[in-house]
C-alpha positions in Angstrom: -0.2 -24.3 13.5 2.1 -24.0 10.6 2.5 -26.9 8.3 6.0 -28.0 7.3 5.6 -27.0 3.6 4.3 -23.5 4.6 6.9 -20.8 4.9 6.5 -17.2 5.9 5.9 -15.6 2.5 6.1 -11.9 2.1 3.4 -11.2 -0.5 4.3 -7.5 -0.8 7.9 -8.4 -1.7 6.7 -10.9 -4.3 4.4 -8.4 -5.9 7.0 -5.7 -5.9 9.3 -8.0 -8.0 6.7 -8.4 -10.7 6.8 -6.3 -13.9 3.7 -4.2 -14.9 2.8 -6.8 -17.5 3.1 -9.6 -15.0 0.9 -7.7 -12.6 -1.8 -7.3 -15.3 -1.6 -11.0 -16.1 -2.0 -11.8 -12.4 -4.9 -9.5 -12.1 -6.7 -11.1 -15.0 -6.1 -14.6 -13.5 -7.4 -13.3 -10.2 -10.5 -12.0 -11.9 -11.3 -15.4 -13.2 -10.7 -17.1 -9.8 -12.4 -14.6 -7.5 -15.2 -13.1 -9.6 -17.9 -15.7 -8.8 -16.9 -15.9 -5.1 -19.3 -13.7 -3.0 -17.3 -14.4 0.2 -14.5 -12.2 -1.1 -14.9 -8.5 -0.2 -15.9 -6.2 -3.1 -12.7 -4.2 -2.7 -10.6 -7.2 -3.4 -12.7 -8.2 -6.4 -12.4 -4.9 -8.2 -9.7 -4.2 -10.8 -7.0 -1.7 -10.1 -8.1 1.5 -11.8 -5.1 3.6 -10.8 -2.9 3.9 -13.9 -1.6 7.3 -12.9 2.0 7.2 -11.6 2.7 8.5 -8.1 3.0 12.2 -8.0 5.6 12.1 -5.2 7.1 10.0 -2.5 5.0 9.1 0.5 6.9 9.4 3.8 4.7 8.2 6.7 7.0 9.6 9.4 6.9 13.1 7.8 3.1 13.0 7.7 2.9 12.0 11.4 5.4 14.7 12.3 3.4 17.3 10.4 0.1 16.3 12.0 1.7 16.3 15.5 3.2 19.8 15.0 -0.1 21.1 13.5 -1.9 19.9 16.6 0.8 21.3 19.0 0.7 24.7 17.3 -3.1 24.9 17.7 -2.8 23.8 21.4 -0.1 26.4 22.0 -2.1 29.2 20.4 -5.1 28.2 22.5 -3.0 28.3 25.7 -1.7 31.8 24.8 -5.1 33.2 24.2 -5.9 35.8 26.8 -9.5 35.7 28.1 -11.4 38.9 27.4 -11.9 41.1 30.5 -14.4 43.9 30.5 -13.5 47.3 31.8 -15.6 48.6 34.7 -17.5 51.0 32.3 -18.3 48.0 30.0 -19.5 46.0 32.9 -22.0 48.7 33.9 -23.2 48.9 30.3 -23.7 45.1 30.2 -25.7 45.2 33.4 -27.9 48.1 32.2 -28.6 46.2 28.9 -29.5 43.1 30.8 -31.9 44.9 33.1 
């Protein structure tokens, strides 16, 4: 049940509009609010320690495509593999060694 004063709020969009300084301020406020609450998962209580800027763009579709084609190429190589067949002389050697 959604109350009349509640709206669908896109938290990701709101956070994306904040400047780095505003994000740090929000983080420090959250530390004060959340720190003593043990019901909040540890991962949400920890500070963001990733100050490094992204090294490149992340494209989910490209990653999925890459993984798909990687799997397909392995499957095709496996299908193309020819089972080893022994020549009649090798079969005789195998039976003599086994005896």
